[in-house]
Residue, then its C-alpha position, 0 to 999 in steps of 0.5 A: m500500500g505503501n508503494g501505491n501511495e508514494i506513486l500516487d503522491m508523485y503523480i499529483y506532485e507532477t501533474n500539479t508542476l505541468l499544470e502550473q507550467l501549462e497556466n503560465i505559458v497560457l498567460e503569456a500567450e494570451k497577452v500576445d494573442t497567439f501560441s508560439q510554435e514551441n508553446v504548442n509543442e509544449i502544451f502537446r507534451i504536458m497533455h501527453t504527460i498527463k494523459g499517460s500518467s492519468a491511464m497509468m493511474e486508471f483515471g478514464t475521465l483525465t485521460t480522455i480530456a487530455h487526449r482530446i486536448e492533445d489531439l487540438f494541439f496536434i491540428i494546431r502543431e501540423n498547421t502552426m496557429e495560423v489554422v486558428s482564426e482570429a475569432n477562435r483564439p479567445a475560445l481557444f484560450d479559455l478552453v486550456f483555462q478551463s481545462i487547467d482548472y478542471f484538472r486542478g479540481e479532479v487532482e485535489k479529489v484524488e488528494a482527498n480520496q473523493p470520487l472523480d466527476e464522471d460527467i465530462d460530456s459538456f467539457l468534451s463537446n467544448v473541446n470537439t466543438l473547437i476542434s471541428k471549427i478549427k477543422g472547418e478552417e483548415p486545408a483538406e488534406p491535413a484534416s486527418p492527422p488527429a487520430a495519429p497520437e494514439p496507437p495501442p501501447a501494447e501492441s507497439a512495444a511488442p514488435a520492437a522486442p525481437a528486433l533487438p540484440d541485448l546490445p547496450q551499444g547499440d545496434k548496427d541496423f539502428p546506428y544512432a542512439v541516445r542513452v537516457f538517465f533519469d533522476e535518481g530516486c524518481g521511481m517507476e524508471s521503466l514506466r517513464s521509459f515506456m511513456l518516453v517511448a510513446s512520445v516519441r512514437d508520435y515523431c517517427a515511424e515505429s519501425d525506424f526505431i527501438f529500444s532496450p530493454a524492449d520490455v520496458e512496458q510489460n515488465p517494472a523489474t526492468s526498471e533496475t536495468v535502467v537505473e544502472q545502464g539507462f534507457l537506450m533508444m536507436f534510430k534508423h535514421p539521424e534525423d529522428r534521433e534530431t527529432a527525438l532529442p527535444i522530446i526527450k530533454s523536456s520529459g519529466s525527470v530526465r537527469e542527462y541523455q548522451p547521443f552516441d553512434y554505434q561502433p563495430p564490436a572491435q571497439p567495445e567502449p564507445e561510452p566516451q563522447a568522442p564518437a558523437q562528433a562523427a555525426p553525420p552532416e545532416s545532423k545539427p551540432a547541438a547534438p554532440a554538444a548535448a551529449a555531455q551535458p545534463a538536460a537543463q545546461a543542454g538548452g533546456g534550463q528553463q523547462h526542466p529545472k529539476e535535475t538536482l532536485i529531490s522531494v522531501n515530505l514536509s514532516k520529515l523536514d518538520q522532525l528535523n527542526a524539531i531535533v535541531g532545536e532540542i540540539v540548541i537548547t541542549e547545547s544552551m544547557v551543557t554550556s551554562s551548567p551550573d557545575l562549571k561555575g568558577l572552573n577556569l576551563d579553556t579547553f572546554s571554552k574552546s570546543a563549547r564555542q566550536l560546538r555553539k558555531l556548528t550548531d548555528e550553521l546546522q539551524d541555518v541549513s535545516m531553516s534554508l531547507r523549508m524555505v521556498p520563493v513566494s513566485g508560485t503563489f504569486q504566479k497564481m494571482n495573474r489568473i485571478v486578474r485576467d479573469m476579474t478583468k474579463k468577468l467585470n469588463r475592467p482592464a487591469k494589470l498586475t505587477l509582481i516585485g520580488e518574487n524570488t523571496e523565500v519564505d518557509k513552506t508552511i507560511v507559503d501554503n497559508i499565505g495564497d489565501p489572504i493575498m487572493h482576497m486581497i487581490r479580489n477586493s482591488m479588483d472588485h472594489g478599488i479599481e474603478e468601474t469605467q476607464e472613462e473614470r479613470i482618465a477623468a481622474g487623471k490615472d492611466p485607463v489600465g488600472e494596476i495592482i502591485l504585488s510585492a515582497r521582500d525580506t527584512g532579516s526578520e519578517v516578509i513584507i507583502e504588499i497589495i498596492d492598488d491605484g483605485r478609488g481608495v477608501n471613502d473614510e465617511a462611508v466606512l465610518k456610518k456602516a461602523i457605526r449602523q454595525g454597533i462596531a464605532s459609536p456616533d459619539v467619538e472622533y476617529t482619526h483616519r487610521e482608526i477608521l481603516n482598522f474598522l475595515l479588518a473588524p470581524g463581520f465587517s460589511t459582510n452584506v450586499e451594501v458593501t458596493e456603496f462605498s470603494g467596499r474592502g470589507v468584505g472577509m477582511d477579517v479572514v485575512k487578518r485572521s489568517v495572517e495572525e495564526l502565522g504569527g504576522n499581522v496586517t495594516i491597511s493604508s489609503t488615500l481617497g482617489q489614489g488607492m490603497t496598501t495592504t501590508i501583511r507582515i509575516p515572520l521569515t520563520m517560527a521555529i528558530m530566532d536570535g534574541m536578547e535575553v534582559s531581565v526584569g527583576d526575577s523574570i527573564f524576556t527574550i526580545p527578538i534581535n531584529n527589532i532592537r535598534s540600540s540600547m542605552k543608559v539614561t539619567a533621570q534629567d534626560v527624561i521628559h514628562d508628558s502629560s498625555s504620553g507619559e515619559v518621553i525621551k529623545a534620541l537622533d532629534n526624535f522623541y521616543p515613549i518609555i515603556r517600563a516592562k516592571d509596570l506593564y506586567q505589575l512584576n514585584n521586583g525590578c528597577t524603578e530608578i531610570e539610572d538603575g536599568i537600561l533603555l532599549w530602542l525598539e521598533s516594529g513597523d511603524c511604531s517605535y519605542c523605548l523599552f525599561v528593562d533592569e539588565l541586558l544578559g546577553e544574545q542568545q539563539v531561541v527556540v520558539k515554543q508555542l503558548p498552550g491553547y489555554v493560556n492563548s484562550f486568555n488573549i494573552k498576544n495582545y499583551g505583547i507575548s508571542g511565545c516562550t523558550l527554553l534557557g539553558d538552565g532549563s528556566i522559561s523566558i517569555i519572548l515579547d512580540v514588540a509591535n503589539l507590546y506598545t499596543a497593549a501598553h497604550g490601550a492599557 
């Protein structure tokens, strides 16, 4: 059963990867209103692969649809895009998008172990209608090829078998060979080999090539042979090998391919690549160059960037992180053991420093394993903007900035929905309804939404900016008062009014469109982001647009912290939030009637928050000269925290607080978690932004 699950996981992973690739191709192609011949070949191959792997998994409906779309692109490939008239191109793009959505939905069902949709008649009739339209427009002669791509696999493999002598070096009747090696550990090598044969068969006559091992389809045991010796394909004609090379190059999981020519038995070792130079004049010079290179370097880099990648189950990485976290704690316990107090241990100290350096490096590596770029999530937003532009008839474009920024895998998985919500809000309520309205406001007729990500070292800042109408404060306030969130007797600031948009239940009814809206489900966005340890802020200028800023910690497992003491308590403050520390005298402190104590630093005034008073601790310094001020900053809040003393920098493992503690809304008091110190005591980790809010709300 385990093996079946692995095959299923691989099917899901590969199909999703192919669908993302396909979506990017179609989004780019739609902008120029045509598919290049390279696009057409690529889509044909993607559908061919999905068809083959779905057939192997016995998902009949997916196989049928993939086959029919493959037929459609077979016609386009044979006759170029000229066969699709301008009038039919939007239908072609829509159809491919529909097929991506269909496959995605079905793959999700496969993941959730739900039955697949058996009713595909209407979808098939859409494809068939488009095929018949295209066929009606094309010249009569090439109208028949669609039948070609589907020869019965079992029969076609058989004739090749007897003709193949067991010669790993090649065959004199089929002298133009290619040896293919698959990614290490990719599994199902025999099936992959046969799918490769099926792909090549679409382009070369069956009698013009043979392959070894010949029984890859019927005998899964040949996988071992393929792993050890590679999979050998041999062609009668050099041009057939040339045709096959790009197909091999772009096939999934191909690590390397080596074209070479058959040598008589007198030279039993043709493995070195020199013979490839002797290829006949008709063959392009690209073949020998590709011979010694992995596929990605041989020119297929863009299509096959994963030759050195390995898929690892996320739970294994979680396990690794947990162990590394325990090592960090244990290392701290060993080096700060009370048994060592007062002993002069030079050698031990030296070894302890080296151990600390290595655990730091181990930690960095284990964290980086989980880091993935946000580009996958960002690219998906292109599709949302494209669909809504068509649906609302409201031209807009999406600009992506910093899509290579890397964050923790769990964060990437969970950030997609909040970003999608914000993009939809920008399209629905932000961008003006007509181009005339935009032109009258002196704006570009096409609206723009900017989705950007940047890494500050401790957190990732994601911004969704639109150049639409912005938020109408008056309308939002009226709505908030109607819903009982705001009081009619209070004067609210612009920022406070914007915060109403994030209140639970705000703008859940249809009336939201009476102003620039923005309320639909914004509390959902806020909740999702806060679950990841982040926060959401909104800024807006009426008539100019709105910016939503999402701040999320890079990772939630290990961080650099500064240990500080207040009386008998020890707190940890993230190093990235500390700007500096300072000793001050009572004369330096300004007492302000509204803000309390304030200190001047770098020509600016900052409020002082006393940790002892905020957390109502019994012990701790009360005189400002006896303690130390830490100048802290997070987002747009900057202040000084008064503590007794700094104990030193420490790498800490962040532990989430137990559920029953969280139920007291403890996060609103500036506490984000806790950590274990070397002596086994617990230190509370402070959340710099929430601590400021707690102090000023108190």
